N, C-alpha and C positions, 0 to 999 in steps of 0.2 A: 503494500500500500504506500501511499504518499505520506511524507512526514508533515505533520501539522505545523511544527515550528522547526526552523532550520538553525536556530541559535543554541548555544550551550546553556544548559540550565543546571544549577547546582543548589539544591535545598531551598528552592523558592517556588512560589505558586505561579509566578509569571516568568516567561522566558525573557532572556536579555534583549531579544529583538522586539519585544513589546514596547510601543512608544511611551507608555506610562512608566516604564522602568528606566528609561534613558535619562541622563541629566538634561535639564532645560538649556536650550541654546539661546543666548541673548544676542540681539542684533546691536550694532553700534548705536543706532537711534535709541534703542531701549536703554542702553548704558548711559548715553548722553542725557536723556530725560531723567534718569535716576540720579545722576550726579548733580544736575541742576536743582532737582527737587530737594536734595539733602543739604544744599548750601545754606549757611546761616548768613543771610544778607545783612542783618543788623550789625553783627560782629565784623563782617567783612568791610562794611562801609566805615565803621568807626576806626577799625585798624588801618584802612586805606587813608583816611584823613590824617591819622597820626603819622603814617608813613610819608605822606605828602609834606606835612609840616617839618618832620625830621629831615627829609631829603633837602628841603629848602634851606634849613639852618645849616646842615652839613655842607651843602654846596657853597653857601656864603662864607663859612669858616675856611673851607679849602681855598676858595678864590682869594681871600684875604691873606691866608698863610703863604700861598704861592705868589702873592702880590700881582694878581691879575684883575684888571678892570674890565668887567663884563659890560660891553656896549653893544646893543643890537646892531647887527649888520657887519660887525668886525670879526675877523677870524680869531679863533681861540687857539692857544698852543696845544700841540698834540699831547703833551704830558698831562695837561689839565683834562683833556677829553678822555684819555685812558684811565685816569684816576676816577673820573665821573662814571665810566662804564663799570669799573671794579666796585665802586661804592654802590651803584644801582643794584648790582648783583648781590652784594652783601646785605643791603637794606631790604631787597626783595626777599631774600632767604630769611632774614630776621622777621619781617612782617608776616611771612607765610607761617613761620614757626609759632609766632604769637597767635595767629588766627587758628591754627590747629589746636593749640593748647587751650584757648578760650572758647571756641565754638562748639566743641563736642562733635564736630564733623569727622567721619572716618578719613584718615589721611590717604591720599593716593596722588599719583602724578597728575591725574585729570583734575582732581579737586584743587591741587596747587596751581595748575594752569588757570582754572576758573577764578581762583582768588586773585591771581596776577591780572587777569583780564578785568575783574571788577576794580582793582586798583588803578588800572590804566584809564578806565571810564571815569572814575572819581577824579583822577588827576586832570583829565580834559575838562570836566565840568568845573572844577575849582580854578583851572587856568582861565576859563571864560568868565567866571564870576569875578575873579580878581582883575581881569583885563578891563572890565567895564569902568571901574573907578580910575584905572590907569589912562583911559581915554581922555579924562578931564585934565590930565597932566601932560598931554602931548603924545601919548603912544598911539600908533595907528594900527589898523587891522593888518596892514602890510608887514609890520614888525613881528606880529604874532605868527603870520603865515610864513615869514622867513625862518622863524624859530622851528616851526614844524616841518619846513622843507629841508632842514639840515640832515644829511645822512647820519651824522653822529647821534642825533636825537633818536632815530629809528634803530640804530645799532644798540643804543642804551635801552630802549624800550624792549626790543627782542631779547636782549641779555637778561633783563629783569624777569620777563616771562619764562625764559628757560630756567633761571635760578628758582623761581617759584615752583615750577613743575618738578624740578630735580629735588627740591626740598620736600615736596609732598611724597615723592618716591622714597627718599631716604628716611623721612619720618615714619612712613608705613613700615619699612624694613626694621627700623629701630624699635618700634612698638611691639613687634612680633616676638 
């Protein structure tokens, strides 16, 4: 006769080829929705604001320590730009660590990346909020656009996102 089940069965009532006994397969979209659903947006927003303020203060301290006058439209020394990238990575990792410790969100590379993305969005919003009063003191929209057009800005931003994601991955491994 024909075999009813062609899979190996060992001391169970269902064969291994039965769909109900196989592990559930998650799609990328399902995992993305689950990660977004588990984010603690309040803690992420507050941590991102703190990270924004801290990066502003540290940037000003570094520019005064290196004796660099930051004037919109003038090129900055490469040393300063490299220090800024390194500091963005360190501060992104520190902010991500604080987020995971305070939020109760399970750590993962994806959660770290999402926290980094939230930090970037908060940074853009704060830049525009702070830019509006700056317009009264002579800053133009072109100066803000030239800041965002700088390749070093995007390198710093991507470096911070990578550091946030890597921190989530390391934090996950450390907690196990």
